[in-house]
SETI-78126 format. One record per atom (N, C-alpha, C, CB): residue in three letters; x, y negated, z negated. Coordinates in steps of 0.001 Angstrom, whole numbers, padded with zeros to 6 digits, always signed. Glycine has a CB too. Layout:
% residues N
AlaXYZ;...
END
This chain:
% residues 192
Met-031207+049454-049874;Met-031819+048259-049331;Met-030779+047476-048532;Met-032421+047390-050459;Lys-031143+047046-047357;Lys-030226+046308-046484;Lys-030158+044848-046927;Lys-030676+046407-044997;Gln-028912+044331-047032;Gln-028750+042929-047414;Gln-028935+042040-046197;Gln-027365+042686-048053;Ala-029518+040881-046433;Ala-029683+039915-045348;Ala-028320+039378-044938;Ala-030624+038756-045772;Ala-028117+039264-043660;Ala-026844+038729-043147;Ala-026751+037239-043431;Ala-026705+038993-041626;Leu-025561+036813-043773;Leu-025339+035382-043966;Leu-025369+034694-042610;Leu-023987+035114-044694;Pro-025914+033484-042551;Pro-025922+032788-041274;Pro-024500+032511-040799;Pro-026707+031483-041384;Thr-024303+032551-039509;Thr-022974+032292-038967;Thr-022663+030804-039067;Thr-022872+032773-037500;Pro-021409+030501-039383;Pro-021036+029085-039429;Pro-021162+028459-038045;Pro-019596+028918-039963;Gly-021356+027166-038031;Gly-021473+026471-036759;Gly-020146+025891-036323;Gly-022509+025376-036850;Arg-020224+025159-035235;Arg-019049+024462-034713;Arg-019485+023083-034240;Arg-018374+025268-033551;Ile-018591+022147-034383;Ile-018775+020829-033784;Ile-017515+020520-032997;Ile-019066+019724-034869;Arg-017627+019590-032079;Arg-016473+019312-031231;Arg-015965+017894-031455;Arg-016829+019518-029758;Ile-014682+017725-031187;Ile-014073+016400-031213;Ile-014438+015721-029897;Ile-012502+016476-031416;Ile-014897+014483-029970;Ile-015448+013776-028818;Ile-014377+013171-027912;Ile-016372+012692-029289;Gly-013315+012591-028487;Gly-012333+011893-027650;Gly-010925+011978-028197;Gly-012717+010451-027500;Gly-009986+011413-027448;Gly-008595+011372-027862;Gly-007837+012632-027493;Gly-008510+011149-029338;Arg-006665+012800-028111;Arg-005776+013905-027749;Arg-006337+015269-028130;Arg-004434+013717-028407;Leu-007271+015325-029079;Leu-007884+016594-029484;Leu-009265+016792-028856;Leu-007997+016658-031004;Arg-009575+015956-027889;Arg-010897+015997-027254;Arg-011262+017427-026830;Arg-010933+015056-026030;Gly-012482+017820-027165;Gly-012985+019139-026804;Gly-012649+020218-027819;Gly-012445+019531-025477;Ser-011751+019936-028768;Ser-011422+020923-029799;Ser-012652+021174-030662;Ser-010225+020444-030674;Lys-012799+022402-031093;Lys-013936+022780-031933;Lys-013497+022835-033393;Lys-014526+024147-031488;Leu-014361+022352-034262;Leu-014158+022457-035700;Leu-015135+023481-036240;Leu-014339+021081-036406;Glu-014614+024425-037002;Glu-015480+025396-037664;Glu-016218+024680-038791;Glu-014658+026618-038209;Val-017513+024942-038914;Val-018337+024313-039942;Val-018823+025391-040903;Val-019540+023544-039310;Ser-018473+025250-042167;Ser-018874+026207-043199;Ser-020367+026109-043482;Ser-018079+025971-044489;Asn-020904+027187-044000;Asn-022297+027181-044476;Asn-022286+026686-045910;Asn-022963+028613-044371;Ala-022471+025410-046094;Ala-022476+024834-047436;Ala-023765+024043-047618;Ala-021223+023927-047670;Ala-024366+024208-048767;Ala-025608+023500-049057;Ala-025391+021997-048934;Ala-026128+023858-050465;Gly-026260+021335-048210;Gly-026201+019884-048083;Gly-025194+019361-047080;Gly-025902+019301-049388;Leu-024402+020246-046465;Leu-023421+019788-045472;Leu-024159+019343-044223;Leu-022388+020911-045132;Arg-023859+018139-043766;Arg-024555+017532-042650;Arg-023533+016771-041806;Arg-025700+016591-043142;Pro-022876+017472-040862;Pro-021872+016786-040042;Pro-022490+015624-039247;Pro-021205+017785-039078;Thr-021708+014577-039075;Thr-022156+013428-038288;Thr-022439+013882-036855;Thr-021089+012287-038307;Pro-023627+013550-036330;Pro-023962+013966-034962;Pro-022954+013441-033929;Pro-025367+013481-034601;Asp-022716+014238-032880;Asp-021768+013865-031818;Asp-022034+012458-031292;Asp-021842+014868-030665;Arg-023284+012183-030966;Arg-023626+010894-030367;Arg-023297+009726-031297;Arg-025104+010863-030003;Leu-023519+009917-032592;Leu-023208+008861-033554;Leu-021701+008688-033715;Leu-023848+009171-034911;Arg-020948+009812-033726;Arg-019479+009709-033791;Arg-018937+008991-032563;Arg-018837+011110-033910;Glu-019481+009311-031400;Glu-019016+008646-030176;Glu-019259+007146-030239;Glu-019713+009236-028946;Thr-020444+006750-030697;Thr-020764+005323-030839;Thr-019821+004655-031835;Thr-022228+005137-031290;Leu-019627+005284-032987;Leu-018748+004729-034018;Leu-017345+004492-033476;Leu-018689+005663-035227;Phe-016782+005474-032787;Phe-015404+005316-032325;Phe-015294+004387-031123;Phe-014819+006665-031977;Asn-016377+004159-030413;Asn-016382+003084-029410;Asn-016286+001735-030117;Asn-017668+003149-028523;Trp-017002+001570-031216;Trp-016914+000339-032005;Trp-015505+000139-032554;Trp-017926+000370-033158;Leu-014889+001233-033030;Leu-013585+001151-033696;Leu-012400+001109-032733;Leu-013423+002318-034619;Met-012640+001281-031451;Met-011546+001394-030481;Met-010461+000325-030643;Met-012105+001319-029090;Pro-010794-000950-030822;Pro-009723-001953-030941;Pro-008899-001853-032228;Pro-010319-003322-030855;Trp-009382-001116-033233;Trp-008717-001099-034540;Trp-008153+000250-034951;Trp-009669-001549-035578;Ile-008511+001328-034285;Ile-008178+002655-034786;Ile-006705+003036-034573;Ile-009060+003674-034122;Glu-006085+002563-033509;Glu-004683+002896-033217;Glu-003791+002460-034379;Glu-004218+002220-031893;Gly-003123+003431-035010;Gly-002205+003148-036117;Gly-002872+002863-037447;Gly-001359+002000-035764;Ala-004197+002879-037518;Ala-004926+002523-038744;Ala-004726+003562-039840;Ala-006417+002367-038447;Arg-004747+003081-041078;Arg-004780+003971-042246;Arg-006250+004172-042589;Arg-003963+003372-043484;Cys-006705+005429-042560;Cys-008122+005735-042736;Cys-008348+006612-043957;Cys-008677+006421-041493;Leu-009516+006452-044556;Leu-009941+007243-045701;Leu-011285+007869-045380;Leu-010022+006378-046988;Asp-011332+009206-045379;Asp-012581+009954-045190;Asp-012990+010406-046585;Asp-012411+011194-044179;Leu-013806+009580-047257;Leu-014016+009693-048701;Leu-014873+010881-049125;Leu-014643+008445-049202;Phe-015876+011239-048389;Phe-016686+012427-048670;Phe-016552+013297-047426;Phe-018222+012066-048999;Ala-015410+013918-047265;Ala-014974+014466-045980;Ala-015878+015548-045406;Ala-013611+015016-046125;Gly-016389+016457-046207;Gly-017201+017546-045657;Gly-016406+018335-044634;Gly-018487+016999-045020;Thr-016823+018311-043378;Thr-016098+019011-042303;Thr-014812+018302-041918;Thr-016982+019149-041078;Gly-014716+017011-042253;Gly-013558+016219-041846;Gly-013678+015684-040428;Gly-012308+017043-041964;Ala-014857+015822-039817;Ala-015031+015424-038413;Ala-014690+013953-038171;Ala-016462+015690-037975;Leu-015083+013065-039085;Leu-014794+011640-038873;Leu-013294+011370-038932;Leu-015522+010782-039920;Gly-012629+011904-039937;Gly-011187+011696-040062;Gly-010393+012357-038952;Gly-010711+012213-041386;Ile-010791+013560-038548;Ile-010085+014244-037461;Ile-010305+013506-036147;Ile-010556+015710-037338;Glu-011499+012989-035939;Glu-011768+012174-034740;Glu-010865+010940-034746;Glu-013275+011749-034678;Ala-010680+010323-035917;Ala-009803+009150-036026;Ala-008361+009525-035676;Ala-009869+008552-037453;Leu-007875+010653-036195;Leu-006518+011102-035871;Leu-006379+011397-034379;Leu-006157+012352-036691;Ser-007398+012005-033814;Ser-007384+012318-032383;Ser-007252+011058-031540;Ser-008653+013073-031992;Arg-007800+009964-032043;Arg-007819+008706-031289;Arg-006693+007763-031691;Arg-009147+008011-031478;Gly-005705+008263-032449;Gly-004512+007466-032696;Gly-004363+006861-034074;Gly-004468+006404-031741;Ala-005235+007180-035020;Ala-005055+006664-036376;Ala-003683+007087-036886;Ala-006183+007171-037327;Gly-003041+006222-037629;Gly-001714+006521-038146;Gly-001735+007497-039298;Gly-001043+005266-038576;Glu-002802+007476-040082;Glu-002902+008321-041266;Glu-004359+008453-041654;Glu-002070+007747-042439;Val-004729+009639-042146;Val-006060+009847-042717;Val-005893+010627-044006;Val-007009+010598-041718;Val-006561+010162-045051;Val-006651+010895-046309;Val-008091+011398-046407;Val-006250+009988-047560;Phe-008223+012709-046613;Phe-009534+013343-046753;Phe-009768+013644-048225;Phe-009633+014646-045893;Val-010923+013257-048761;Val-011286+013571-050142;Val-012592+014356-050109;Val-011424+012267-051018;Glu-012582+015541-050719;Glu-013769+016410-050746;Glu-013756+017204-052046;Glu-013805+017373-049502;Arg-014899+017290-052713;Arg-014961+017987-054009;Arg-015175+019488-053886;Arg-016063+017405-054844;Asp-015822+019960-052817;Asp-016187+021369-052667;Asp-014980+022191-052188;Asp-017368+021518-051675;Ala-014579+023187-052984;Ala-013390+023981-052671;Ala-013523+024737-051348;Ala-013115+024964-053794;Val-014712+025235-051035;Val-014933+025958-049776;Val-014744+025008-048588;Val-016357+026591-049746;Leu-015275+023806-048698;Leu-015125+022830-047614;Leu-013677+022368-047481;Leu-016038+021621-047853;Val-012973+022233-048594;Val-011556+021854-048549;Val-010755+022934-047824;Val-010996+021631-049984;Ala-011019+024195-048145;Ala-010309+025296-047479;Ala-010598+025308-045978;Ala-010707+026648-048102;Ala-011860+025089-045602;Ala-012226+025060-044183;Ala-011575+023867-043475;Ala-013762+025000-044025;Leu-011531+022728-044132;Leu-010895+021537-043556;Leu-009408+021781-043342;Leu-011106+020308-044469;Arg-008746+022336-044343;Arg-007310+022637-044198;Arg-007068+023640-043076;Arg-006737+023186-045519;Ala-007939+024631-042948;Ala-007798+025630-041877;Ala-007966+024971-040506;Ala-008835+026772-042053;Asn-008939+024061-040372;Asn-009124+023345-039105;Asn-007907+022482-038780;Asn-010389+022472-039162;Leu-007373+021777-039771;Leu-006197+020934-039547;Leu-004995+021780-039139;Leu-005868+020121-040811;Asp-004794+022910-039815;Asp-003686+023807-039463;Asp-003838+024323-038032;Asp-003616+024993-040449;Arg-005042+024776-037690;Arg-005281+025321-036354;Arg-005033+024273-035278;Arg-006708+025855-036243;Leu-005392+023013-035569;Leu-005196+021920-034612;Leu-003781+021332-034677;Leu-006219+020821-034867;Lys-002973+021830-035616;Lys-001606+021337-035819;Lys-001584+019830-036127;Lys-000753+021629-034575;Val-002471+019460-037040;Val-002606+018067-037460;Val-002178+017983-038927;Val-004083+017541-037259;Val-001327+017021-039227;Val-000857+016826-040595;Val-001640+015678-041215;Val+000678+016542-040633;Ala-002244+015946-042369;Ala-003002+014917-043086;Ala-003079+015317-044551;Ala-004437+014732-042478;Glu-003315+014356-045405;Glu-003474+014620-046831;Glu-004916+015013-047108;Glu-003068+013386-047676;Val-005095+016152-047772;Val-006426+016618-048163;Val-006442+016722-049680;Val-006786+018000-047489;Val-007376+016021-050302;Val-007484+015983-051755;Val-008770+016685-052163;Val-007452+014519-052287;Gln-008651+017664-053054;Gln-009856+018286-053597;Gln-010191+017602-054900;Gln-009671+019817-053802;Gly-011358+016993-054954;Gly-011784+016320-056170;Gly-012925+015370-055890;Gly-010626+015573-056801;Ser-013456+014837-056948;Ser-014544+013868-056867;Ser-014027+012558-056275;Ser-015170+013626-058263;Ala-014759+012012-055329;Ala-014352+010754-054699;Ala-014232+009629-055726;Ala-015351+010361-053607;Leu-015217+009513-056622;Leu-015182+008429-057602;Leu-014021+008599-058581;Leu-016504+008365-058365;Ser-013689+009821-058950;Ser-012528+010052-059822;Ser-011235+009717-059085;Ser-012496+011520-060314;Trp-011149+010130-057826;Trp-009951+009863-057031;Trp-009719+008362-056895;Trp-010070+010510-055643;Leu-010792+007585-056815;Leu-010655+006131-056669;Leu-010176+005456-057954;Leu-011982+005527-056244;Gln-010009+006216-059039;Gln-009448+005668-060273;Gln-007923+005697-060258;Gln-009970+006443-061478;Ala-007336+006409-059289;Ala-005878+006512-059168;Ala-005304+005193-058658;Ala-005483+007677-058220;Pro-003969+005034-058701;Pro-003372+003827-058130;Pro-003772+003675-056660;Pro-001834+003868-058265;Ala-004168+002471-056313;Ala-004708+002195-054981;Ala-003626+001937-053946;Ala-005633+001013-055039;Arg-003950+002274-052710;Arg-003136+001914-051544;Arg-004135+001513-050467;Arg-002180+003115-051063;Pro-003915+000411-049787;Pro-004951-000135-048892;Pro-005182+000689-047623;Pro-004580-001536-048499;Phe-006453+000784-047257;Phe-006883+001449-046034;Phe-007521+000429-045108;Phe-007868+002602-046343;Asp-007392+000671-043802;Asp-007967-000214-042785;Asp-009394+000176-042421;Asp-007102-000204-041537;Val-009675+001481-042449;Val-010994+001999-042118;Val-011371+003036-043153;Val-011026+002600-040688;Val-012586+002914-043696;Val-013095+003883-044668;Val-014377+004481-044106;Val-013347+003218-046069;Phe-014452+005814-044128;Phe-015662+006525-043730;Phe-016370+006934-045013;Phe-015339+007777-042815;Leu-017570+006426-045211;Leu-018333+006635-046448;Leu-019629+007352-046086;Leu-018626+005273-047185;Asp-019616+008675-046229;Asp-020751+009509-045852;Asp-021019+010524-046956;Asp-020492+010222-044499;Pro-021481+010034-048140;Pro-021721+010955-049251;Pro-022990+011781-049035;Pro-021821+010179-050565;Pro-023162+012842-049817;Pro-024444+013552-049757;Pro-025575+012563-050044;Pro-024477+014745-050774;Phe-026555+012521-049172;Phe-027608+011515-049294;Phe-028308+011565-050649;Phe-028624+011699-048190;Ala-028555+012756-051175;Ala-029296+012904-052424;Ala-028534+012342-053626;Ala-029617+014366-052661;Asp-027215+012209-053523;Asp-026409+011753-054657;Asp-026384+010234-054820;Asp-025004+012256-054507;Asp-026779+009473-053797;Asp-026854+008010-053861;Asp-025540+007388-054368;Asp-028016+007586-054771;Leu-024429+007714-053710;Leu-023108+007258-054152;Leu-022536+006102-053341;Leu-022154+008395-054104;Trp-023319+005498-052464;Trp-022795+004418-051618;Trp-022344+003228-052459;Trp-023859+003968-050603;Leu-023241+002695-053297;Leu-022914+001503-054085;Leu-021770+001760-055061;Leu-024143+001026-054850;Pro-021788+002840-055885;Pro-020634+003041-056776;Pro-019321+003249-056028;Pro-020885+004227-057673;Ser-019393+003857-054858;Ser-018166+004070-054069;Ser-017607+002742-053577;Ser-018443+005003-052868;Leu-018465+001896-053020;Leu-017995+000587-052539;Leu-017503-000279-053690;Leu-019114-000142-051783;Gln-018169-000212-054821;Gln-017704-000984-055977;Gln-016323-000507-056425;Gln-018710-000872-057143;Ala-016107+000811-056438;Ala-014790+001345-056813;Ala-013728+000949-055794;Ala-014847+002877-056941;Leu-014074+000955-054518;Leu-013133+000545-053471;Leu-012733-000922-053638;Leu-013752+000768-052077;Gln-013668-001754-054071;Gln-013408-003190-054227;Gln-012665-003524-055510;Gln-014705-003952-054193;Arg-012820-002695-056558;Arg-012181-002986-057847;Arg-010665-002956-057768;Arg-012648-001999-058890;Ser-010122-002121-056939;Ser-008672-002013-056775;Ser-008353-002338-055320;Ser-008143-000577-057174;Pro-007088-002568-055006;Pro-006757-002930-053621;Pro-006769-001735-052665;Pro-005396-003588-053578;Trp-007920-001027-052594;Trp-008062+000105-051677;Trp-008271-000350-050241;Trp-009220+000986-052107;Leu-008679-001595-050050;Leu-009056-002073-048725;Leu-008102-003154-048236;Leu-010485-002604-048739;Ser-007645-003010-047000;Ser-006821-004061-046399;Ser-007707-005296-046191;Ser-006180-003580-045034;Pro-007118-006471-045983;Pro-007921-007687-045850;Pro-008985-007620-044737;Pro-007008-008852-045592;Ala-008715-006916-043670;Ala-009678-006837-042559;Ala-010339-005464-042473;Ala-008982-007155-041234;Ala-010456-004779-043613;Ala-010989-003402-043624;Ala-012409-003336-043082;Ala-010960-002834-045042;Leu-012677-002218-042409;Leu-014017-001893-041923;Leu-014483-000657-042672;Leu-014035-001658-040365;Val-015755-000633-043059;Val-016313+000499-043779;Val-017516+001019-043004;Val-016709+000102-045232;Tyr-017432+002300-042636;Tyr-018542+002968-041969;Tyr-019393+003651-043030;Tyr-018033+003996-040905;Val-020695+003382-043016;Val-021622+003943-043981;Val-022681+004743-043224;Val-022272+002826-044852;Glu-022802+006027-043592;Glu-023825+006875-042981;Glu-024877+007177-044036;Glu-023209+008197-042404;Ser-026146+007037-043637;Ser-027227+007222-044597;Ser-028472+007735-043896;Ser-027530+005912-045333;Ser-029466+008053-044699;Ser-030761+008452-044181;Ser-031440+007237-043554;Ser-031643+009067-045300;Arg-032075+007444-042440;Arg-032788+006356-041760;Arg-033882+005781-042662;Arg-033401+006858-040431;Glu-034522+006646-043450;Glu-035629+006203-044310;Glu-035182+005474-045566;Glu-036459+007380-044705;Ala-033952+005695-046002;Ala-033500+005110-047264;Ala-032107+004509-047120;Ala-033505+006164-048376;Pro-031981+003370-046429;Pro-030658+002756-046289;Pro-030143+002273-047654;Pro-030711+001574-045284;Pro-028833+002387-047883;Pro-028284+001996-049185;Pro-028191+000484-049335;Pro-026909+002614-049382;Arg-028195+000063-050589;Arg-027908-001343-050910;Arg-026399-001478-051021;Arg-028627-001805-052245;Leu-025845-002521-050435;Leu-024400-002727-050501;Leu-024100-004011-051255;Leu-023782-002774-049085;Pro-022910-004099-051864;Pro-022537-005330-052568;Pro-022527-006521-051604;Pro-021149-005172-053237;Thr-022738-007710-052130;Thr-022854-008905-051302;Thr-021654-009258-050440;Thr-023139-010030-052158;Pro-020408-008938-050785;Pro-019350-009374-049873;Pro-019343-008627-048536;Pro-018016-009207-050541;Trp-020246-007676-048339;Trp-020249-006888-047113;Trp-021369-007332-046192;Trp-020387-005402-047431;Thr-021032-007403-044902;Thr-022031-007771-043911;Thr-022062-006713-042806;Thr-021733-009179-043324;Leu-023255-006449-042342;Leu-023435-005470-041281;Leu-022868-006022-039982;Leu-024927-005104-041115;Trp-022018-005239-039324;Trp-021459-005662-038053;Trp-022101-004912-036893;Trp-019955-005454-038043;Arg-022236-003589-037019;Arg-022861-002768-035982;Arg-023696-001688-036651;Arg-021792-002139-035039;Glu-024762-001246-035960;Glu-025605-000198-036511;Glu-026201+000626-035384;Glu-026715-000794-037393;Ser-026347+001940-035630;Ser-026959+002832-034659;Ser-027730+003909-035415;Ser-025887+003463-033715;Gln-028802+004376-034795;Gln-029598+005438-035401;Gln-029687+006608-034441;Gln-031010+004932-035775;Val-029464+007801-034996;Val-029590+009038-034227;Val-030444+009973-035068;Val-028174+009679-033882;Gly-031633+010284-034600;Gly-032541+011132-035363;Gly-032854+010502-036700;Gly-031946+012523-035562;Ala-032655+011249-037780;Ala-032968+010775-039127;Ala-031786+010098-039806;Ala-033440+011924-039976;Val-030694+009842-039050;Val-029462+009306-039627;Val-029168+007913-039070;Val-028278+010253-039348;Thr-028713+007037-039957;Thr-028254+005700-039566;Thr-026759+005608-039834;Thr-029032+004579-040339;Gly-026026+005115-038848;Gly-024604+004838-039009;Gly-024411+003339-038900;Gly-023742+005600-037948;Ala-023736+002750-039884;Ala-023557+001300-039899;Ala-022097+000969-040204;Ala-024499+000637-040942;Leu-021571+000000-039487;Leu-020203-000451-039700;Leu-020257-001824-040378;Leu-019405-000511-038347;Tyr-019598-001931-041522;Tyr-019606-003161-042311;Tyr-018212-003763-042374;Tyr-020134-002893-043729;Arg-018187-005055-042606;Arg-016941-005756-042864;Arg-017191-006775-043966;Arg-016395-006441-041574;Arg-016134-007207-044599;Arg-016281-008245-045606;Arg-016634-009554-044919;Arg-014990-008393-046450;Met-017455-010344-045534;Met-017873-011605-044924;Met-016683-012504-044653;Met-018873-012323-045817;Ser-015681-012451-045531;Ser-014516-013313-045351;Ser-013460-012706-044440;Ser-013905-013623-046683;Gly-013607-011413-044134;Gly-012575-010729-043338;Gly-012648-011063-041872;Gly-012690-009244-043506;Pro-011492-011238-041198;Pro-011479-011523-039773;Pro-011873-010285-038974;Pro-010098-012020-039340;Leu-012435-010485-037800;Leu-012777-009372-036927;Leu-012415-009658-035498;Leu-014239-009054-037027;
END
């Protein structure tokens, strides 16, 4: 009996910066949903004044497209956190191929946030939609000094089911592409 062929992995491209046009290999992983090109382009247009030299956290990294896009556009540092070993291996392979140095952590995002904190300027929060981890992730980020005083948090969610966020956060920018909503938040007291 002939076995069915596995689907070929896809590719996504880096939109801007020094790695513009580079392709990222995308693994065939259940629930993996890379941020659409158009939404990434919009997000990094919003972040343009803050991304240069920023310390960034790609908390549910998946392909790492958001963090790699940040590095391409001048971020000073990106830490990638991803629990799936196959996705971590693919992310490391993409970083090696692009000759980009970054910290990649394999593990649960919520467990990783229990470690000693170091402040980040930009956090990309794009968990698997079915897991509903937006609120616990933001609460964990706020419990310790994970966020710089003027931190921005990008939240990606289903258009039909936007997450509830803790009260100190206010929506600054929002865009919808297909069934996905991308929203950039800041603390109400934080300068912008």
